[in-house]
C-alpha positions, 0 to 999 in steps of 0.5 A: 357806737357811731361812725362819722368820717374824720373832719378837719378844722382846716376845711371849715367854711369860716376858713375856706370862704364860700364866695370864692368857690369856683374863682380859679383864675389861672388857665390850664395853659398858664399853670406851671407844667409840673406838680407841687408837694406841700408837706413836712414829710413825717414818718410812721411805722404803722401798717396803714401808713403811706407817708413815704408815698409823697416822696416816692411820687415826687422822685418818680416825677423828677426822675421822669424829667417832670417838674416837681417842687416840694415846700415844707418847713422841714427840709428834705435832701432832695433837689426838688425841695424849695423852702417853707410856704406862705400862702398854701392855696395860692401856691397850689393854684399855680401848678397843674398837679398837686400831690395830696395823699393822706397819711394812711390807706387801709380798709379800716384805718382810712375808711371815711378818712378825708382831711383838708389835703384833697379839699385844699387842692380842689379849692385851689384849682390844681388837679389832685394826685390823690390816695387816702380815704379807702372809700373815696368813691362813696365820699367823692363819687365823681371820678373827674374830681381827682386823679386816682393814684390807686391806678398807679400805686401798689401797696402790699405787705407794708411796701409801696410801689409807684408804677412810674411809666403809666402814671407819667403817661396819664399826667402827660396826656392830661389835656385842657379838656380834661381840666375843664371836666375837672373844674366842672366836677369840683365846682359841683362837689364844692357847692353840693350841700352833701359834697366834700365840704360836708364830709370834712366839716369838723363842726358837723362832726362835733355836732353829731358826736354831741347829739349822740352823747 
């Protein structure tokens, strides 16, 4: 038995060109002061599922009069739903924040589970509102690389609660200086040979499995 984290073909260097790493062209002051969601809004009854979290977060922001846009090919009956999206990274880059939670959060089922969601967000230069990989502190130890939703979300007995007021206070207090620290942290992890692209590289995962076999 071997243990490897879940990779994603959507994080392959062939798809995310390394020569563009760090080329975030939109200054903080020029970004849309809001959050974007790109999701088909799937559902699951599994105990580890946090599928509903995306919609709960979007609702919390919208009810707090903060701008939120939801894109996805599956239409949802929400006032902030827009349409399907063309260029995902380009769309994300226009916003200050991106809700990019994984599908699960659980000490077993989401341990080492790091997919394209967080990678695409930081590659695009938007600040991730993230929760998913249970051991994210091991996979991405620099806390400036994402806004940790574990500080603002309670998951207990299959129920998910968003602490709206503390979350909105943190979002609204996020400054240009915070953004600079975020950019420095993400540039470091994207160029680090053992950084986030290492953990999400599907080619590496497949190679490891073949070596063991």
